N, C-alpha and C positions, 0 to 999 in steps of 0.2 A: 504493500499499499504506500509506504514511504517513497519507494522508487517511482511509483506512478505519479505521486505528487511532485516529486523532483523533476521528472520528465516534463510534466505539464507546465511547471514554472519556467523551466528552461525554454520550452516552446514559446511561451508568451514573451519571454525576454528576447528571444531571437526574432520573433515577429515584430516587436516594437523597435528593436535595433535596426532591422532591415528598413522599416519605414523611415526612421530617423536618418539613415545613411543614404537613402535613395537620392540619386542625382535629380534635382528638380529645376525646371526652367519656367520662367514666366510664359504664359500662353502666347505672348507676342512672338516668342522665338519658336516658330513652328513652320511646317511645310508651306511653301508658296509665299513666304514673307518677302517684304521689300525692305532693304536696308538703305539708309541715307548714303549717298555717294560722297567721295572725297572728304571723308571725315574720320575721326576716331569714334567708331560706333560702340556704344555701351551694350554689353551683354552681361546678364547677371542671373543668379539662381541660388540654390542651396546644395550642399554636399556634406562630406564628412569633415568635421572641424579639424583645422590645421593640416589637412591633406591636400595634395597637389591636384590642380585642375588644368587641363590643356584644352585650348580652343584652337582648332585647325580649320582654316578656310582654303578651299582649293583654288583660290586666285593667288595663293602664294604667301599668305600671312599666317603667323602662328603666335599664340600668347600662352605663357605658362604662369600660373599664379597659385596662391594657396587660399584655401577656405579660411575664413575668420573663425574665431572661437565659438561664435554663435551659429556657425554652419553656413553663413552667407558668403557669397563671392561675387565679385564684379570686375570684369575685364573690359579693355578697350581694344577693339579690332580695327586696324586700319583698312579702310575701304577704297577701292579703285574708282575710276570713272564708271559711268553707267555700263551695265551689261548683265550677262547671265544666260542660262541658269547656272548657278553654282550650288555647292553644298558646304555646310559647316558641320564639323564634328566636335562634340564636347566629350572629353574623356576624363573620368575620375578613376580612383584606385579600383573600383569594383564595376563600373558601368561605362557604356559608350552610347551616346545619343547622337543621331545624325539628323540634320535638318536639310530637307531636299528642296530643289526647285527654287532656290533663293535668287532674287533679282536685286541688282544694285541700281538705285535711281533716286527719285525725290519722294520724301515722306512728309505728309501733312496731317495734322490733327484737325478733325472737323467736329464741332460740338455746338450745343444750343438746345432749343426746344423743338416744337413740332414741325416747324418749317425746315429745320435741318434734318429732322428724323424722317420726314415724309418720303416714303419709298417711291421708286420709279413706277410701281404699279398704282400709286396714289392711295388715298384713303377712301373709305366707303362714301360714295356719292361725290367724291372730290378727286377727279382724275388729274394726272399730269398731262400737260399739253403734248399731243401727238405721242402718247405713251406707247401705243402699239408699235408704231414704226421705230421709235427709239429703242424699244426692247429688242425687236427683231434685228436691229443693226448694231447690237452691242457686243460683238465678238472682238474684245480687246484683251487678250490674255496677259498683256503687260500692265494692265490696270488691275490692281488688287485692293480689296477693302477688308479691313478687320473691324467688324462690328462688335463693340463691347456689350456683353450681356448686361441687362438691366439688374441692378441690385442697389441697396442702400446700406449705409453703415454709420453709426455714431462715432466710430473711431477709424483712423486711416488704415486702409488695407494695403497689403503688399501683392495680393494675387487677384486675378480676374479670370473670367471665362470668355471665350470667343475664338475665332479662327480666321485665317486669311483665305479669301475666296477670289478666284479669278473672274473677271467680267465676261459674261456670256449671256445669251438670251435666256438660259435656264436660271441663272443666278442673279442677274442684275435687277430683277423685279423687286428684290428686297434691299437693294442698295439705297442709301440716301441719295435722292435725285440731285439735290444741290451739289453734294460732294462729288458725285459721279460726273456731272457735267463740268465741274471745275477740273477734275482729274483728266477727263477726256481732252479738254482744251490744252492743258499743259502737255499732255502726251503727244497730241497732234503737232503742236508748235515746236516742241523740243525733240521729239522722236526718242523719248527715254521712258523707262518704266516709271510708274507712279503708284505709290502706296498711300492709302487713306486709312487712318485710324479713326473710326467713326464712333463717337461717344456722345449720345444725346438722349433726351427724355422729353416727350411732349408735355407742355404745360409747366415746365420747370422754370422758376425764376433765377436770376443771376446769382443770388445769394446761395442757392443750392450748390453751385459750382465753385464756391470760394471757400478757402480753408478757414478753420476756426481762428487760427492765429491772425490771419489777415483781417477778418471781421472784427476781432477784438482791437487790433491796431487802428482800424477805421472808426471805432466806436459805434458799430452797428449791430443790431440784433442781440444785444447782451442779455435781455430778458428771456428771449426764446432759447438762446444757448444755455442759459441757466436752467430753464425748464427741461430741456433735453437731458441735461446732466442729472437733474433731480427726478426724472420720470420714474414712476413706480415700476416695480418688477413686472415682468410678463405674467407671472403667476397671479398677482393680485388683480391685474386687468382681466385675465381669463376667468378668474373667480366671479367677477361681475357679469360677464357675458354668459357664463355657463348656466346661470339660473334661467335663461330664456331658451325657448326652442329655436333651432336654427335651420336654415336651408342653404344649400350651395348656391353661389352666384352662378348664373348661366355661363357656360364656357363654350368657346368657339371650337368646332371640329375642323374648320378650315377658315382662312382669312375672308372668304366671301360670305360666310355665315354671320349675318348681322344680329341674330338672336331676337328679332322683332317679336315673334310669338311668345318666346320663352319669358321675356321681360313683361310683356303685356299680360300674361296669365299668372304672374306672381300673386300669391294669396298671403296677405299678412294679417288674416283674421280681422279685416277692416271693411267687411261688406256692408256695414251700416253707415259708414261715414259720408257717403255720397247722397244719402236720401234726404228728401225735403224736410221731413219732420225730425231729423236727428238732433238731439240736444247737445250743442257745442258750448254751452254757457260756461263750462269750466276750462275751456281751451284758452291758451294765451294768445296775444295779438302780435302781429308783425306787419311791417310796412312793405307793400309791393307796388311797383317793381323794386328789385334789389336782391342782394345775396340772401340765401337761406341756409347755406352750409355752416354759418356761424351762429345759428339760433340756439342750438343745443350745446355746442362747445365751439372752440375756435376752429375746429376742423371736422365737422360732422359729415359723414358720407352715409347715405341711406335714403329712406322714404319718409316724406312728410306730407300730410294732408293739409290743404288750405281750403277754407270756406268763407264765402262772403254773401251777405244779403244785398240785393239790389232791387230797387223799386222801378217797375215798368208800368206806365199808365196806358200806353198805346200798344195793344197786342194784335192789331189788325194786319201786321206785316211780319215777315221773317226778319231775323236779326243775324248779324255776324259777330262772333266773339273773337276779338283780337287780343292775344297775350304775348305777341312778339316771340322772342327766342326763349327757350327753357333749356337750361343746362342741368341734367342731360335729357330727361324723359318726362312724359306726362300722360295722365289719363284724365279727361275733363268731362264734367257732367253739369247739367242744369236740371234742377227740380227732380233729381234722381235718375235722369235719362242720360246715357252716354252720348256725347256729341262729337267726340274725336280725341285724338292724342297721337303722339309719336313715341315709339319705343324702339329699343335696340341701339346698336352702335351707329355713330355718324349722323345723328339727328339733332344734336345740340345746337347747330347753327341754321336750323330751318324754322321759318316763321310759322306760328300757330294761328290759323284763321279758320274758325269752325262755324258752319252754318247752324243756326238755331231755328227750326221750323216754328211758326207761330202757334201751332197746336201744342207745343211743349211749354208755352209761357203762361204765367198767371197774371191777372190784372192786380198789380200791387206788388207784394213781396215775392221775390224769386231767390233761389239759392244756387250759387255757382260753387262747385266743389272740384278741386284739382288735386290729384295725387302726383307729386313731383319726386323723381328719383335722381339723386346725384351720386355718381359712381366713383368720383375722385376729382381732386382739384376744386376750384371755385364752383359752387352751384348757385344759379341765379335765374330770376325772371328779368329779362331785359326790358320788356315793354315796348311801346305803350300798351296799357291794358284798358280796353273799352268795349262797349257794345255799340253797334251802328246798324241803321236800317236803310232801306232804299229811299227814304225821304230826307236823307242827310242828317238825321238826328244822331248825335253821338253822346253816349252816356259813359262818362269816365268811371271806372271801378278801381282806380288806383287809391292807395291809402291803406287803412288798417284791414287786415284779414285775420281770421281766427286760424290757428295752426296747431297740429299735434303730430309728433314723430311716432311712427309705427314700427320702423325697423332700422337697424344700424348695421353698417358693413364693418366687419372686422375679420382680418385673416381669411379673405375670400369666402366669407359666409354672411348671409343676412341673419341677424339675431332679431327675432320678432318680440317687441315689447308687449307685456301683458298688463292686466289690471292690478296684479298682486304687488308689483314692484314699480314704484314711480320713477320716471326718468330723472326727476329732480334729485334722486338719491345717487345718481350716476357719479362715480368718483372722478375727480379732476385728473386727467392724464392726457398726454400727447399720443396720438396714434402716429407712430413714426412713419414718415413717407418721404417721397422724393422731393417734396416742395418745401421742406424745412432747410434752414441754413446749414451749410457744410456737408449735407448728407451725400450729395453726388460727387463732390470733390473727394471725399474720403473713399468712395467705392469705385468711381469710374474715371478719376483723373490721377489720384495718387499712385495707383498700381502701374500707371503708364510711365511714371518718372523713374529713371532718366532716359527713356528710349530716345534715340537720336532722331530729331525731326528737323525739317527745314523751317516750318512755321505752322501757324494755326489759322483756321477760318471759323467764323462764328456767326450763327443766325439765331438771334434770340432778342427778347425785349417785350413781346406782347404781354407776358405775365407780370411785367413790372410797370405797365401802363397805369397811371394814377399816382406813381411814386417817383416822379422825375427828379425831384431834388435829391432824393436818396440815391438814385441811379447815377447822378453826376459824380458821386463819390464812389459808389459801389463798382461801377463798370471799369473805370480806370484802375481801381484797386484789384479787380480780378485779373486784369492784364498784367499788372505788376506782380501779383501773386504767382501766376503761372511762370512768368519769366524768371523770377527769383528761385523758384523750385527747380527749374531746369538748369539754372545757372547760366542763362544766355538770353540776350535781348533779341529773340527771334521775331520775324514779321508776324503781325497779328492783323488780319483783314476781316472785316465784319460787315453784315448787311443791316442797313437801316430798315426799321419796320415799314411795311407797305401801308397805303391807305386802307382803312377799314372802318365801317360804321359801328363804333363802339357804343354809341348812344344815338337815339333819334332826336335828342334835344341839342341843337347847334350851340346853345349857350353853355353846354356841359362838355364840349369837345376837349379832350385831354391828351390824346396820343401824340399830337404835334409837339407837346412839351417833352415827351420821351424821345422823339426824333431829334429834338434840339439837344438833349443830353447826349445822345449818340454823336451828333455832329461836333459837339464840344470835346468829345473824347479823342478827336483827331489831334489834339495837342500832345497826346502820348507819342513818343518817338516810334518810328517804324510801324505805323498803323495806316490803314486805308479803309474807306467806307464805300460800300455799294449803295447808291440811291435807287429806290424802287418806286418812286412816285408815278412812273409811267407804265408800270407793269403789275400794279396791284389789282385787287378786286374789292370794291366797296362792300360787297355782300358776302364775301368769303375770306376769312382770316388766313386761309391757305391758298394763295394764288397759284394757278396752274402753271404759269410760265416760270419754271425753275431753270430752263436752259439759259436765259439771259442772266439770271442771278449767278449761276455757275461761271458763265463766260466773263462776267464783269469781275467776279472775284479773281478769276485766272488772269484777267487783264492787269489787275493790281500787281500780282506776283510776276507776271511776264515783264512788266514795265520796271518794277523796282528791284527785282531779285535775279533776273535772268538776262539782262542787257539785250533785249530783243529789238530795241529801237522804236517800239510802239509809243505813241503819245499817251500820256496818263489819263486816267478817268478824271472827269471834271464836269462842269466847272466848279471850282472851289472858291468860296468867298474868302478873300484875303484880308480885307479891312474896309472900313467905311469912313467917310469924312463929310462934314457939312459944307456945302457951298451955297452961301446966301440962304434962300428959301428951299433949296434942294438938298438931297442926300445922294452922295456918290458912292456906289458899290463897286469895289475893285476886285476882279476875279483872276485866279490862276487857272491854268490848264483849260484854256478856251479853244485849243487847236487853232483853226483859222478864224475864229471869232464866235461871239455869242449869238444865239438865235432866240428870238422871242416870238412864240406862237400865240396868236390871239385865241383864247379859249372862250368858253361860255361865260366864265366869270373872270374878271380881272383879279389875278392872284396877288398883285402888289398892293399893299395898303400902307398908308402913312398917317401919323397922328402927332398932335402936339402934347404938351404936358398934361392935358386933361384926359388923355387916353381915348379920345374919340377918333376912330379910324375912318379915313376916306380912301376911295380908290385912288391909286397913284397914277400920275401921268408918267409914262415910261419912255425914256429916250435911250436907245441902245447904241453903244459904240463897240469897238472890237472887243475890248477886255474890261469894259466898265458900263455901268448903268446909272443914269440920273433919274431919281424919283422925286416928284413934286406933286403939289395939289394947290388949286386956287383957294382952297379953304384953310390951308396951313401956312402960316407965316414963319413960325419957329418950330421946325420939325424936331420931335423928341424920340419918336419910335418909327421903325419901318419893319414891315414883315412881308414874307412871301410864302404862299401856300400854307397858311396858318390855320389848319382845321384837321379834323379826323380824315376827311375825304376830299383832299384838294385835287385839282387837275394840274398836271405837270405842263408848264408853258415855257420854261427857260431851259435851254440846252446849249451844249457847245456844238461846233460844226461836225463833230464825230457822231452826234446823235445821243450823247449821254446827258441825263437830266441833272439839274442842280438841286441841292437839298433845300427843303423849307427852312425858314429861320424867323426869329423875332429878335431884333437888336435895338438897344437903346443908344441913341446918338449922344456922344459926349458934347 
């Protein structure tokens, strides 16, 4: 018996020892990888402490080093000019790992939120322009993309999952469209392999991609960071949810499965809540339109019912219920009768307009009931919310609505709230997610460092709209953060957010302020910005034209980093000066000159110290513009394209648009 125990213990020890001594490589170092040319490329992993590691490349380079006492090792391999395929062999005392089909070329990091993540096959109901032909013509084996698997972490990670994939009609459907078009343009112009490390997450704000140390240095998000640190244990959170019945969140069997019926048929034991006579007197009130994901906690995901009484005196005609956009889904009733709703993936940006037949109406009191589901990120009713009939009568139903949460999402399940336990007893905790500060830096950027890259491209900002003053500090901080972590001031090129109707009220337009924060970030060295005023979609936050976005990003790189002789993107506002009653705008990068296209609306405005804006009289010269107004004698402010949904009217002769701006005249 003692011998059996001894053998068992020895077997366990040997098994553990083998795991500890196993030669380990970051997933970036795998078959089909692309390594940055003409550099000392970092290669790292783990092995046996204090033992020798050999790195042998068949282009004629060899590195010999020792593992550190903590089992980590890091070597630098000199790379030649572009070419391949090559192989790299890493040899330890016990193992030999070979990396095949390695190409030497240019490596770029691509990151951001949904517009960077958007694949070449598009999103549900949101296609990429000419996607079918682009996919069929995508046989570029020297373009490879490593897509980082999505994960989150409260602490910096060293490892990640993913793999290098060659561009082909079979694989490219899942490539980031923007990053692919960027890589294709670089590849075509330079005739060299291009590798993209794609790490993005739809809906993510910039703070998610910034390290905790940098956020602390910037003085941002300290309260949330403290909450993350003090968050209760998973056991205590699960104890709360385990008292409720649960059901699995509908899951996709394939990307084309939008789960419309599965979400529409979800039963949360709430079959009484839509009825006319239901007693909602003990429900709380919330104001709609607006966000509803913060009604229960700072980050509630799940299902909430909303009810409102509306008085209708004329029931001789049909009505239309308008509730605008609902993020993400809804089921809508009047007086207990279902009148419409949108469920499943990809419907968050579709307007809700439901016909109400006059036979469903009551003279006097009527009850509208809506079950809204938010599956992640901000959940909101955008509005406007009203009833209208064919006699042009409009009844606003904005304002206070009764509401009650019926189910909450946690760990891929709906937990259905019951009458026995009040949601008011819900413990205060953060549901850790990708939209919290530092979470994506820790899990999807830190493990990439210090992989040798040429530079980074970035498409993000929509989730920071409304927080432009913060973004003016945060975004340059993110750029500085990444560069300091890599230990190099690499090029950082980014996309300015496109026009989109974030609100129906023109007095509440805010996204232009975020664009201005992005424009001001050009003060950071080795940065460049792609303007998209001319290729956006006012009704879709995910514009279909990713080809021009990718090409413009590539134009920045080709101009600044590859000495191609191309003229740079522009025009770029250099400075302004007051000339009597006019303001002179001086531009760089105008090519052969500025072009002003007369649009439906004059996008140039000018104001005095009273902030009352008038349309500007525009006089264009080759590289400058004079703005004036008969109503302004002492101009103080001048703006261009200053709204959520402007029309691009200022270009250089190469056809590239100028950025919007709002500037105070000294």
